[in-house]
C-alpha positions in Angstrom: 0.0 0.0 0.0 1.1 3.5 -0.8 0.3 6.9 0.6 0.4 9.9 -1.7 0.5 13.4 -0.1 0.3 16.4 -2.5 0.6 20.0 -1.6 -1.0 22.1 -4.4 -2.3 25.6 -5.1 -5.9 25.9 -3.8 -7.5 26.9 -7.2 -6.2 23.7 -8.7 -8.1 21.4 -6.3 -11.2 20.8 -8.6 -8.9 20.0 -11.5 -6.9 17.5 -9.4 -10.0 15.9 -8.0 -11.5 15.4 -11.5 -8.2 13.9 -12.7 -8.0 11.5 -9.8 -11.6 10.3 -10.3 -10.9 9.7 -14.0 -7.8 7.7 -12.9 -10.0 5.5 -10.7 -9.0 6.9 -7.3 -12.0 6.6 -5.1 -11.2 8.5 -1.9 -9.1 11.3 -0.6 -8.7 13.6 2.4 -8.3 17.3 1.9 -6.8 19.8 4.3 -6.2 23.6 4.1 -2.6 24.2 5.0 -0.1 27.1 4.9 3.6 27.0 4.2 6.4 28.0 2.0 9.2 26.5 0.0 11.4 28.3 -2.5 8.8 31.0 -2.8 9.7 32.4 0.6 6.4 34.2 0.9 5.7 37.5 -0.8 4.7 41.2 0.0 1.2 42.6 -0.5 -0.4 46.0 -0.1 -3.4 46.5 2.1 -4.9 49.9 2.5 -1.7 51.5 1.5 0.5 49.5 3.9 2.9 46.9 2.8 3.0 43.6 4.7 4.8 40.3 4.2 2.8 37.1 3.7 5.3 34.5 5.0 3.1 31.4 4.8 1.2 30.8 1.6 -2.2 29.1 1.6 -2.1 25.6 0.0 -4.2 22.5 -0.1 -2.9 19.1 1.1 -4.4 16.0 -0.6 -3.9 12.6 1.1 -4.6 9.4 -0.7 -3.9 5.8 0.2 -3.9 3.2 -2.6 -3.5 -0.6 -2.6 -0.7 -0.9 -5.2 2.2 0.9 -6.9 0.2 0.9 -10.1 -2.5 3.0 -8.5 0.1 5.2 -6.9 1.7 5.9 -10.3 -1.7 6.7 -11.8 -2.5 9.1 -8.9 0.9 10.8 -9.1 0.5 11.2 -12.9 -3.0 12.7 -12.5 -1.9 15.1 -9.8 1.2 16.2 -11.8 -0.7 17.0 -14.9 -3.7 18.6 -13.4 -1.9 20.7 -10.7 0.8 22.1 -12.9 0.8 25.8 -13.9 4.4 26.0 -14.8 5.0 28.7 -12.2 6.9 28.7 -8.9 4.8 27.3 -6.0 3.0 24.5 -8.0 3.6 22.2 -5.0 5.1 18.9 -4.2 4.1 15.2 -4.2 5.3 12.7 -1.6 4.9 9.0 -1.9 5.5 6.7 1.1 4.8 3.1 2.1 1.9 2.2 4.4 2.5 -0.8 6.7 -1.0 -1.3 8.0 -4.5 0.0 7.5 -7.5 -0.7 9.7 -11.2 0.2 9.2 -12.4 1.0 12.6 -16.1 0.1 12.1 -15.5 -3.4 10.7 -12.0 -4.1 11.8 -11.0 -5.0 8.2 -7.3 -4.7 7.6 -5.0 -3.5 4.8 -6.4 -3.6 1.2 -9.9 -4.7 2.6 -9.9 -1.6 4.7 -9.5 0.7 1.8 
């Protein structure tokens, strides 16, 4: 089993969701997060005063899939649908999952997905 975590620009969420559904990915968890990478934040003007936005709003998508094949499909879907070609498009992390348990039925691993 694999876990895919993607940090993307908020306005790309609908595009990414549609691409994942088309790729056969059934479930996901979405969180609103803030952070920065190479962007290092930016300056904005508000009522004539300049202020620095250090942490940029992003969306974090978490997906757990049963196989490397589905992980590859999910990564491909996210990459193509979240890309704008500009700095701050985000990152994708893929990691191994050693155990999954559905609390209600106590099913484990692939059966719990």
